[in-house]
Residue, then its C-alpha position, 0 to 999 in steps of 0.5 A: x500500500x502506498x504511504x501518505x507523503x508531504x512533498x516539497x519539491x525545490x529547484x535552486x538556481x541550476x544550469x539547464x533548469x528547464x531540462x531538469x524540471x521537465x525530468x522531475x514532474x511533481x507527480x513522478x517524484x511523488x510516485x517514486x518516493x511513495x514506492x520506496x516508503x515503508x511509512x508515511x513521510x515528509x520529504x523535501x527534494x531539492x535540486x541544486x547546482x554544483x557549488x551548493x552540492x559541494x558546500x553541503x557535501x563538504x560541510x556534512x560529509x567532509x568530502x570536497x566535491x559535489x555528489x549526486x544525492x545527499x540524504x539528511x534523515x531527521x526521523x524514521x518513525x513513526x514518520x520519515x522526515x528527510x531532505x534529499x539534495x540532488x546535484x543537477x550537474x552531477x546527475x546529468x553527467x552520470x546519466x549521460x555516462x551511464x547511457x540512461x535518461x535523465x528521468x531514469x537516473x533521477x528516479x533511481x537516486x530519489x529511490x536511493x535517497x528515500x531508502x537512506x532516509x529509512x535507515x538503509x545503508x550501503x556503506x556498512x557492509x557488503x551484505x547491506x550494500x547488496x540488500x539495498x541494491x536489490x531493494x532499489x532494483x525491485x522498486x524501480x522495476x515495479x515502476x517500469x524502470x530498468x536495472x540501474x546497475 
């Protein structure tokens, strides 16, 4: 059963904003997140430029580069509360390198971030990474997306 979701979808000052907005219609983002949720949620999805993405990654993870998605999880129960921050330029570059549509890559990363917001982690062990990857593949397949890996 799909869970209740309060979604805030935000776009920073990003290059090629029209292209990214077209790949992220609100109804699609809502669908992707709901399919990855195990409980009700309040989630903000923010699309940022490389400068903002790098600053956040440096401040919170001590890594001085922009990454594709950052998850800031605040609560997991009884309500998932999180911010997902995606760097438009990194997502676009990776989609091109991986020969995926921009929308398919955003769907994968939003599902990935939503799982992180619920406590899934791929950096704790190989077993956890395999479990998270399998969950992502199943969720995306259920929505008609190909295996992102």
